[in-house]
N, C-alpha and C positions, 0 to 999 in steps of 0.2 A: 444084245449080244453079236449077232449075229453079222451087224454092222459093222462092227470092233472087230469079226472075225476076218472079215473080208477087208479093213483098211490095214490090219495086220498082214492079210498073208499081201496085196497090195506088193505093201513094202518090202516085205523081205522075197517078192519077187523082183522088184526093182534092186535089191540090194543085189542079190544073184544075176542078172543082166549084169550090172558093172561091173562086177567081180570078172565074169566071163566078157568081157569086153575091154577090162587095162588086159587081161592076159590074153586076149588078140592083139591087144597094143601094143604088147612088149613084143611081140613072138614076129609082132609084123616083119620090120626090118628082116630077119634070122631067115623067114619062107619066103621073102619075099628074092631073094638070091640064093639059098640056097632050101630045095622045099624039102627033098630024104636024103639029108648030111649027115653022116655020122658025129660032125663037128659039131651042130646045131647046140646042143647041149653049152658046146664054148658059148659058139655066137650068143648066145642069150646069156650068158654069164661077163663078158665081154661087154653089153645093153648095158647089164645092173650095174656095173664096175664105171660106165659109163655116166649113167645117172647119180650115181653117190658123187663123181667127181664133178661135176657139173653144181650139184646141191652143195656140195664142199665149196667152190666155188663162190657160190652166191653168196654164205656165210661169210667167208671171207672178205667180201667184196663190202655187205651190210658191218660186220665189226669195225674195217677199214673206213667208209664212212662217218661211222658217230666219233672212231678215234678221231680223227682230223677235225671237226665239228668241233668237239673239245678242244682240240691244240689251236684250231682257230679263234675260241672262247677265250682263253688265255692269252695268246698274242694279245687279241683286240684290247686287250683289258690292261695291258702292261703297256700299249703305244697310247693308252689314254690316259695311264695313268704318268708316261714319262711327259707328256704334252700339259698335266695340271686341268687336263678338262672332265676326270671325276676322282674322288678321293682314293 
């Protein structure tokens, strides 16, 4: 039981560390340029907004590439049917 308790404590400590690290990295750009500013919370919101836009762009890119791949398959299939290479 003590061994398991130690493992659980390590996992909890690691999760706390990662949470603090993420929070620190999120606010890094704000604190680098504006250490004690009344607009700090606005800058953090901008960072979160930018992160969301980057994520949306990544989804758009993946969906676009998948759509382009499907279109290419149908286009090539029609081409080969026109040339009587496939049924």
